GUZAVEX-314872 format. One record per residue (C-alpha): residue in three letters; x, y, z; residue number from 1. Coordinates in Angstrom, 3 decimals, always signed. Layout:
<sites>
SITE dolum        u        v        w vexvex
SITE   ALA        X        Y        Z    NUM
...
</sites>
This chain:
<sites>
SITE dolum        u        v        w vexvex
SITE   MET  -89.835  +14.025  -18.179      1
SITE   ALA  -87.834  +11.238  -17.307      2
SITE   ASP  -85.329  +13.633  -16.114      3
SITE   PHE  -88.192  +15.356  -14.028      4
SITE   THR  -88.936  +12.207  -12.404      5
SITE   ILE  -85.357  +11.367  -11.651      6
SITE   LEU  -84.907  +14.893  -10.045      7
SITE   HIS  -87.615  +14.833   -7.925      8
SITE   LYS  -86.819  +11.385   -6.432      9
SITE   LYS  -83.481  +12.776   -5.879     10
SITE   ALA  -84.777  +15.503   -3.712     11
SITE   MET  -87.205  +13.263   -1.883     12
SITE   ASP  -84.298  +10.981   -0.960     13
SITE   LEU  -82.185  +13.690   +0.042     14
SITE   ALA  -84.956  +15.545   +2.170     15
SITE   GLU  -85.536  +12.301   +4.087     16
SITE   LYS  -82.104  +11.941   +4.899     17
SITE   ALA  -81.985  +15.692   +5.885     18
SITE   VAL  -84.913  +14.997   +8.276     19
SITE   LEU  -83.177  +12.169   +9.773     20
SITE   ALA  -79.969  +14.285  +10.417     21
SITE   LYS  -82.016  +16.686  +12.061     22
SITE   ILE  -83.633  +14.217  +14.477     23
SITE   LYS  -80.046  +13.158  +15.473     24
SITE   ASN  -79.172  +17.101  +16.127     25
SITE   ASP  -76.740  +16.966  +13.104     26
SITE   ILE  -77.953  +20.307  +12.277     27
SITE   GLN  -75.154  +21.292   +9.949     28
SITE   ASN  -75.445  +18.032   +7.891     29
SITE   SER  -79.150  +18.392   +7.903     30
SITE   LYS  -78.963  +22.052   +6.496     31
SITE   SER  -76.639  +20.852   +3.646     32
SITE   LEU  -78.827  +17.989   +2.689     33
SITE   PHE  -81.815  +20.319   +2.645     34
SITE   GLU  -79.886  +22.683   +0.483     35
SITE   GLN  -79.059  +19.756   -1.985     36
SITE   ALA  -82.601  +18.604   -1.910     37
SITE   TYR  -83.715  +22.128   -2.684     38
SITE   GLU  -81.493  +22.324   -5.863     39
SITE   ALA  -82.681  +19.122   -7.421     40
SITE   GLU  -86.385  +19.901   -6.625     41
SITE   ARG  -85.851  +23.464   -8.289     42
SITE   LYS  -84.694  +21.878  -11.300     43
SITE   ALA  -87.723  +19.557  -11.433     44
SITE   ALA  -90.161  +22.360  -10.719     45
SITE   PHE  -88.451  +24.712  -13.455     46
SITE   ALA  -89.243  +21.769  -16.093     47
SITE   TYR  -93.010  +22.727  -15.322     48
SITE   ALA  -92.348  +26.624  -15.166     49
SITE   ASP  -93.891  +27.531  -18.458     50
SITE   LYS  -96.615  +24.801  -18.275     51
SITE   ILE  -99.471  +26.618  -16.519     52
SITE   ALA -101.969  +24.277  -17.623     53
SITE   LYS -100.402  +21.317  -15.643     54
SITE   GLU -101.873  +21.668  -12.483     55
SITE   PRO -101.467  +20.650   -9.781     56
SITE   THR  -98.175  +19.169  -10.707     57
SITE   ARG  -96.615  +22.436  -11.345     58
SITE   SER  -97.781  +24.132   -8.199     59
SITE   VAL  -97.088  +21.180   -6.095     60
SITE   LEU  -93.237  +21.113   -7.242     61
SITE   PHE  -92.895  +24.755   -6.814     62
SITE   ARG  -94.527  +24.420   -3.212     63
SITE   SER  -92.121  +21.431   -2.592     64
SITE   ALA  -89.014  +23.335   -3.783     65
SITE   ALA  -90.089  +26.499   -1.501     66
SITE   ALA  -90.610  +24.160   +1.686     67
SITE   LEU  -87.074  +22.584   +0.943     68
SITE   ALA  -85.490  +26.091   +0.659     69
SITE   LEU  -87.128  +27.106   +3.936     70
SITE   ASN  -85.742  +24.244   +5.634     71
SITE   ALA  -82.538  +25.207   +4.464     72
SITE   GLU  -82.802  +28.786   +5.580     73
SITE   LEU  -82.661  +29.952   +2.055     74
SITE   PHE  -85.369  +32.645   +2.555     75
SITE   ARG  -84.717  +34.572   -0.663     76
SITE   GLU  -85.071  +31.421   -2.817     77
SITE   ALA  -87.776  +29.902   -0.706     78
SITE   GLU  -89.746  +33.333   -1.251     79
SITE   GLN  -88.994  +33.024   -5.153     80
SITE   MET  -90.274  +29.614   -5.315     81
SITE   ALA  -93.360  +30.386   -3.551     82
SITE   CYS  -94.216  +33.110   -5.618     83
SITE   LEU  -93.696  +30.949   -8.803     84
SITE   GLY  -96.271  +28.613   -7.493     85
SITE   ILE  -98.618  +31.366   -6.669     86
SITE   SER  -98.266  +32.971  -10.225     87
SITE   GLY  -99.959  +29.936  -11.984     88
SITE   THR -103.345  +28.294  -11.689     89
SITE   ALA -102.840  +26.279   -8.427     90
SITE   PRO -105.858  +24.794   -6.750     91
SITE   GLN -107.243  +26.851   -3.728     92
SITE   GLU -105.622  +24.366   -1.362     93
SITE   ILE -102.241  +24.528   -2.661     94
SITE   LEU -102.253  +28.427   -3.009     95
SITE   GLU -103.056  +28.645   +0.907     96
SITE   GLU -100.083  +26.244   +1.378     97
SITE   LEU  -98.077  +28.504   -0.573     98
SITE   ARG  -99.243  +31.459   +1.095     99
SITE   ASP  -98.324  +29.956   +4.444    100
SITE   ILE  -94.814  +29.300   +3.220    101
SITE   LEU  -94.522  +32.878   +2.395    102
SITE   GLU  -95.635  +33.909   +5.973    103
SITE   ASP  -92.979  +31.369   +7.280    104
SITE   VAL  -90.312  +32.932   +4.817    105
SITE   HIS  -91.033  +36.502   +6.314    106
SITE   PHE  -91.088  +35.224   +9.820    107
SITE   GLY  -87.628  +33.659   +9.455    108
SITE   ARG  -86.600  +36.982   +8.067    109
SITE   HIS  -87.750  +38.843  +10.986    110
SITE   LEU  -85.779  +36.722  +13.269    111
SITE   LYS  -82.805  +37.669  +11.388    112
SITE   LEU  -80.593  +40.308  +13.231    113
SITE   ARG  -80.213  +42.667  +10.321    114
SITE   GLY  -76.795  +43.409  +11.142    115
SITE   ILE  -77.160  +43.732  +14.979    116
SITE   GLU  -74.710  +41.780  +16.951    117
SITE   LEU  -76.024  +40.527  +20.025    118
SITE   GLU  -74.198  +40.180  +23.149    119
SITE   GLU  -74.673  +37.104  +25.454    120
SITE   ARG  -76.866  +38.926  +27.547    121
SITE   ASP  -79.137  +40.483  +24.800    122
SITE   ILE  -82.180  +38.697  +23.345    123
SITE   GLN  -84.201  +40.129  +20.381    124
SITE   LEU  -87.907  +40.060  +20.373    125
SITE   SER  -89.546  +40.359  +16.910    126
SITE   ILE  -93.295  +41.187  +16.345    127
SITE   ALA  -95.226  +41.091  +13.114    128
SITE   GLY  -98.819  +40.992  +12.048    129
SITE   GLY -101.684  +43.433  +11.005    130
SITE   GLU -100.990  +46.036  +13.825    131
SITE   THR  -97.230  +46.521  +12.823    132
SITE   GLY  -95.388  +48.098  +10.059    133
SITE   LEU  -91.756  +48.969   +9.072    134
SITE   GLY  -90.356  +49.857  +12.503    135
SITE   VAL  -93.564  +50.770  +13.990    136
SITE   VAL  -96.360  +48.973  +16.180    137
SITE   GLN  -99.543  +49.810  +17.909    138
SITE   SER  -98.038  +50.651  +21.445    139
SITE   ASP -100.425  +48.134  +23.467    140
SITE   VAL  -99.603  +45.233  +21.133    141
SITE   PHE  -95.790  +45.730  +21.836    142
SITE   MET  -96.321  +46.324  +25.569    143
SITE   GLU  -98.446  +43.216  +26.241    144
SITE   LYS  -95.632  +41.080  +24.621    145
SITE   PHE  -92.810  +42.813  +26.197    146
SITE   ASN  -94.448  +42.728  +29.677    147
SITE   THR  -95.227  +39.019  +29.201    148
SITE   THR  -91.757  +38.451  +28.379    149
SITE   GLU  -90.397  +40.202  +31.410    150
SITE   ARG  -92.740  +38.431  +33.645    151
SITE   LEU  -91.718  +35.069  +32.244    152
SITE   PHE  -88.090  +36.141  +32.763    153
SITE   TYR  -88.593  +37.176  +36.420    154
SITE   ARG  -90.283  +34.064  +37.259    155
SITE   ILE  -87.420  +32.001  +35.871    156
SITE   VAL  -85.215  +34.061  +38.022    157
SITE   GLU  -87.322  +33.216  +41.243    158
SITE   ARG  -87.871  +29.680  +40.486    159
SITE   LYS  -84.030  +29.248  +39.948    160
SITE   MET  -83.332  +30.929  +43.258    161
SITE   LYS  -85.729  +28.555  +44.774    162
SITE   LYS  -87.910  +31.372  +45.931    163
SITE   PRO  -91.531  +30.075  +46.746    164
SITE   PHE  -94.141  +31.173  +44.516    165
SITE   ARG  -94.952  +34.757  +44.532    166
SITE   GLU  -98.723  +34.803  +44.841    167
SITE   GLN  -98.967  +38.754  +44.860    168
SITE   GLY  -97.077  +41.722  +45.379    169
SITE   ARG  -93.949  +43.187  +43.779    170
SITE   ILE  -90.856  +41.494  +42.545    171
SITE   GLU  -88.170  +41.671  +45.392    172
SITE   ASN  -86.157  +44.794  +44.632    173
SITE   ASN  -82.579  +42.993  +44.976    174
SITE   ILE  -83.806  +40.823  +42.051    175
SITE   LYS  -85.295  +43.597  +39.983    176
SITE   GLU  -82.349  +45.593  +40.304    177
SITE   ASN  -79.797  +43.030  +39.497    178
SITE   TYR  -81.693  +41.656  +36.685    179
SITE   GLN  -82.872  +44.809  +35.053    180
SITE   LEU  -84.119  +44.761  +31.629    181
SITE   TYR  -83.105  +47.480  +28.948    182
SITE   LEU  -84.797  +48.184  +25.605    183
SITE   SER  -82.879  +49.249  +22.331    184
SITE   VAL  -84.169  +51.615  +19.623    185
SITE   PRO  -86.639  +49.651  +17.576    186
SITE   ARG  -85.606  +48.391  +14.174    187
SITE   ALA  -87.340  +48.043  +10.905    188
SITE   ALA  -87.776  +44.257  +10.958    189
SITE   SER  -91.801  +44.724  +10.933    190
SITE   TYR  -90.869  +45.551  +14.761    191
SITE   ALA  -87.857  +44.303  +16.626    192
SITE   VAL  -86.046  +45.318  +19.579    193
SITE   THR  -83.069  +44.131  +21.837    194
SITE   ILE  -83.905  +43.372  +25.382    195
SITE   ARG  -80.525  +43.514  +27.199    196
SITE   ILE  -80.415  +41.985  +30.689    197
SITE   GLY  -78.276  +43.662  +33.552    198
SITE   ARG  -75.289  +41.674  +34.773    199
SITE   PRO  -76.079  +40.716  +38.484    200
SITE   THR  -73.509  +40.961  +41.136    201
SITE   THR  -71.620  +38.315  +42.869    202
SITE   GLN  -73.916  +38.029  +45.686    203
SITE   MET  -77.058  +37.853  +43.331    204
SITE   MET  -75.666  +35.077  +41.084    205
SITE   ILE  -77.530  +31.697  +41.101    206
SITE   PRO  -75.446  +28.912  +42.073    207
SITE   GLY  -74.183  +26.560  +39.273    208
SITE   THR  -75.173  +28.609  +36.343    209
SITE   ASP  -73.729  +31.293  +33.987    210
SITE   VAL  -76.635  +33.394  +35.300    211
SITE   VAL  -78.103  +35.237  +32.318    212
SITE   GLY  -77.242  +32.792  +29.777    213
SITE   ASP  -79.009  +29.885  +31.601    214
SITE   ILE  -82.129  +31.900  +32.185    215
SITE   VAL  -82.341  +33.145  +28.434    216
SITE   ALA  -81.729  +29.547  +27.323    217
SITE   GLU  -84.412  +28.128  +29.610    218
SITE   LEU  -86.847  +30.737  +28.607    219
SITE   MET  -86.416  +29.818  +24.988    220
SITE   GLU  -86.383  +26.241  +25.474    221
SITE   ASN  -89.434  +26.099  +27.695    222
SITE   LEU  -91.267  +28.275  +25.202    223
SITE   ARG  -90.215  +25.971  +22.296    224
SITE   LEU  -91.903  +23.133  +24.225    225
SITE   VAL  -95.139  +25.164  +24.645    226
SITE   ASN  -95.114  +25.817  +20.779    227
SITE   GLU  -94.578  +22.242  +20.122    228
SITE   GLY  -97.201  +21.224  +22.538    229
SITE   ASP  -94.885  +18.971  +24.659    230
SITE   GLU  -96.261  +19.358  +27.955    231
SITE   VAL  -94.554  +16.161  +29.413    232
SITE   THR  -91.152  +17.517  +28.908    233
SITE   LEU  -92.208  +20.889  +30.022    234
SITE   ARG  -93.559  +19.420  +33.357    235
SITE   GLU  -90.209  +17.632  +33.795    236
SITE   LYS  -88.190  +20.975  +33.503    237
SITE   ILE  -90.996  +22.880  +35.679    238
SITE   PRO  -92.162  +20.217  +38.288    239
SITE   GLU  -93.627  +23.032  +40.454    240
SITE   ASP  -97.459  +23.356  +39.872    241
SITE   ASP  -97.389  +27.074  +40.417    242
SITE   TYR  -94.616  +27.734  +38.306    243
SITE   TYR  -95.668  +25.371  +35.537    244
SITE   GLN  -99.156  +26.660  +35.406    245
SITE   ASN  -97.802  +30.325  +35.437    246
SITE   PHE  -95.500  +29.730  +32.618    247
SITE   VAL  -97.898  +28.128  +30.315    248
SITE   ALA -100.713  +30.831  +30.922    249
SITE   LEU  -98.073  +33.588  +30.177    250
SITE   ALA  -96.777  +31.674  +27.151    251
SITE   LYS -100.369  +31.610  +25.974    252
SITE   ASN -100.552  +35.563  +26.412    253
SITE   LEU  -97.180  +35.675  +24.408    254
SITE   ALA  -98.403  +33.672  +21.576    255
SITE   PRO  -99.559  +35.320  +18.447    256
SITE   ASP -103.427  +35.687  +17.981    257
SITE   GLY -103.412  +35.462  +14.265    258
SITE   LYS -105.152  +38.755  +13.744    259
SITE   LYS -103.230  +41.647  +15.175    260
SITE   VAL -100.053  +39.511  +15.428    261
SITE   ASN  -99.143  +36.725  +13.243    262
SITE   LEU  -95.667  +35.974  +14.622    263
SITE   VAL  -93.502  +36.398  +17.715    264
SITE   GLY  -90.106  +35.519  +17.535    265
SITE   PHE  -86.968  +35.580  +19.878    266
SITE   THR  -83.200  +35.442  +18.646    267
SITE   ALA  -80.448  +35.263  +21.321    268
SITE   ASN  -76.832  +34.525  +21.538    269
SITE   LEU  -76.154  +31.483  +23.693    270
SITE   SER  -72.551  +30.573  +24.200    271
SITE   GLY  -71.537  +32.296  +21.118    272
SITE   GLU  -74.003  +30.549  +18.894    273
SITE   VAL  -77.254  +32.513  +17.647    274
SITE   LYS  -80.394  +30.636  +18.338    275
SITE   GLU  -83.806  +31.486  +17.052    276
SITE   LEU  -87.425  +30.721  +18.114    277
SITE   ALA  -90.385  +31.243  +16.084    278
SITE   LEU  -93.807  +31.058  +18.040    279
SITE   THR  -96.211  +29.848  +15.545    280
SITE   ARG  -98.834  +28.222  +17.845    281
SITE   LYS -101.868  +30.442  +18.226    282
SITE   LYS -102.983  +31.585  +21.514    283
SITE   ALA -106.340  +29.867  +21.200    284
SITE   GLU -104.625  +26.390  +21.059    285
SITE   ILE -102.782  +26.722  +24.338    286
SITE   THR -104.714  +25.609  +27.530    287
SITE   PRO -103.018  +26.476  +30.814    288
SITE   VAL -105.068  +23.924  +32.814    289
SITE   PRO -105.818  +20.545  +31.123    290
SITE   LEU -109.531  +19.562  +31.244    291
SITE   ARG -110.558  +16.750  +33.316    292
SITE   ASN -113.394  +14.253  +31.830    293
SITE   LYS -117.090  +15.211  +31.767    294
SITE   GLU -116.056  +18.881  +32.870    295
SITE   LYS -118.532  +21.539  +31.168    296
SITE   THR -117.175  +24.697  +30.108    297
SITE   VAL -118.491  +28.150  +29.788    298
SITE   GLU -117.473  +31.283  +28.139    299
SITE   ILE -118.329  +34.728  +29.587    300
SITE   THR -117.713  +38.349  +28.273    301
SITE   GLY -117.846  +41.154  +30.457    302
SITE   THR -115.897  +43.617  +32.723    303
SITE   LEU -113.453  +42.737  +35.146    304
SITE   SER -114.799  +44.418  +38.039    305
SITE   TYR -113.646  +42.850  +41.138    306
SITE   ALA -110.677  +40.748  +42.549    307
SITE   ASP -109.981  +39.148  +46.004    308
SITE   ALA -106.603  +38.051  +46.101    309
SITE   LYS -107.096  +36.449  +49.651    310
SITE   ASN -109.851  +34.114  +48.684    311
SITE   LYS -108.613  +33.835  +44.915    312
SITE   LYS -111.860  +35.144  +43.407    313
SITE   ILE -112.675  +37.534  +40.719    314
SITE   LYS -116.059  +38.998  +39.477    315
SITE   VAL -116.910  +39.767  +35.707    316
SITE   THR -120.108  +41.823  +35.073    317
SITE   ASP -121.527  +40.844  +31.734    318
SITE   LYS -123.620  +43.238  +29.258    319
SITE   LYS -126.716  +42.481  +30.974    320
SITE   GLY -125.320  +43.462  +34.459    321
SITE   VAL -125.033  +40.111  +35.645    322
SITE   ASP -122.111  +39.363  +37.955    323
SITE   HIS -120.262  +36.102  +37.569    324
SITE   LYS -117.877  +35.186  +40.236    325
SITE   VAL -115.047  +33.041  +39.208    326
SITE   ILE -112.390  +31.092  +41.252    327
SITE   VAL -108.822  +31.797  +40.095    328
SITE   ASP -105.644  +29.583  +40.470    329
SITE   LYS -103.209  +31.478  +42.617    330
SITE   ALA -100.541  +30.785  +39.780    331
SITE   ILE -102.096  +32.963  +37.348    332
SITE   LEU -103.928  +35.866  +39.455    333
SITE   SER -101.165  +38.204  +39.595    334
SITE   ASP  -99.422  +37.883  +36.396    335
SITE   ILE -102.387  +37.155  +34.157    336
SITE   VAL -105.789  +38.540  +35.697    337
SITE   LYS -104.331  +41.521  +37.486    338
SITE   PRO -103.449  +43.522  +34.382    339
SITE   LEU -106.650  +43.227  +33.018    340
SITE   TRP -108.503  +45.052  +35.748    341
SITE   GLU -111.542  +47.079  +34.648    342
SITE   ASP -111.016  +45.999  +31.095    343
SITE   THR -113.807  +44.112  +28.950    344
SITE   VAL -112.550  +40.494  +28.962    345
SITE   THR -113.486  +37.063  +27.578    346
SITE   LEU -112.898  +34.079  +29.741    347
SITE   THR -113.293  +30.396  +29.744    348
SITE   GLY -113.918  +28.376  +32.737    349
SITE   THR -115.254  +24.941  +33.956    350
SITE   ILE -118.358  +24.496  +36.017    351
SITE   GLU -117.387  +22.832  +39.340    352
SITE   GLY -119.394  +19.953  +40.610    353
SITE   ARG -122.600  +20.683  +42.660    354
SITE   SER -121.667  +24.068  +43.705    355
SITE   LYS -121.824  +25.189  +40.176    356
SITE   GLU -118.819  +27.506  +40.816    357
SITE   ILE -116.770  +28.676  +37.695    358
SITE   ARG -112.923  +27.931  +37.684    359
SITE   LEU -110.917  +29.971  +35.385    360
SITE   LEU -109.080  +28.185  +32.494    361
SITE   SER -108.106  +31.250  +30.408    362
SITE   ILE -108.876  +35.009  +30.297    363
SITE   GLU -107.875  +37.667  +27.844    364
SITE   LYS -109.047  +41.055  +26.572    365
SITE   ALA -112.190  +40.790  +24.674    366
SITE   VAL -111.908  +41.006  +20.924    367
SITE   ASP -113.880  +44.317  +20.541    368
SITE   ASN -111.934  +45.743  +23.292    369
SITE   ALA -108.877  +44.829  +21.892    370
SITE   GLU -109.337  +46.494  +18.515    371
</sites>
């Protein structure tokens, strides 16, 4: 038992050093330290492997070993540790945490390239969840995620080219043609495709950038900030109000709902280094427009039956036939609201002052309609 205590303490000390290294962006050292911490905790956990009655100590140790392996990107080892923890008589709370680790393990595995070599103008999009299988996915689930990724990409291009925010209408032909997106054949990683970005001509290059690489890097970095809830830094990177609101709203659309889609991931080759991003923040947790104090919110489900782009208003007709007119910010009218035309939607809005008008906060397909 003394050996177990020493091993566990060693693992925790190494894990603390690994976290500090990660904060300093010393990624290689951090990974190495997490591996060493995992080895120590694995040995401590196996001292309890056959002691099924010793709960919750047994499951806590295997949970800790699995988490350390996951941080070290030892996905197979993390899977084994989590399964050993689940195989005992762990308390329900720890069982849920072990299952969450398994989901994270599978998420990391989906992000891997499976022998596919990405060029510097490629990005892999991975989707997994209840509506995906091995190499197959419900078509509208995939198209929603791909179309949202496409809109995010072109908005970044337009902003980097210092174009005024496009409130309506199509993307300029010269931008669409020079930054065309192409899709690979789907791969069996739950569902994964490579998006290849066309290389622009010299006339279309964005000054001061390596063009495609910079756009992909910004896409992944800004999505990471949304995923972490770091609105302050994201505001600094996207100072223009319209572009900021649009990016957050599109990121909300892209995020997993926890039902049909449990995970959305991106893998890209940036300057010769493979980078991965796992979107784990659920769309319900992301609010495109921050609430002001004392604002009342309302939720309405109905058919999106009318849109007035000029006056930035839409109409939703509920099941009782009552029409609800809603004010929509120009930043989300084209990319978020327009694709939902004539769908049954659920919207959240705030009631504006004495006028009692509803201002849109978020809108998406209604659950019954999305199934």
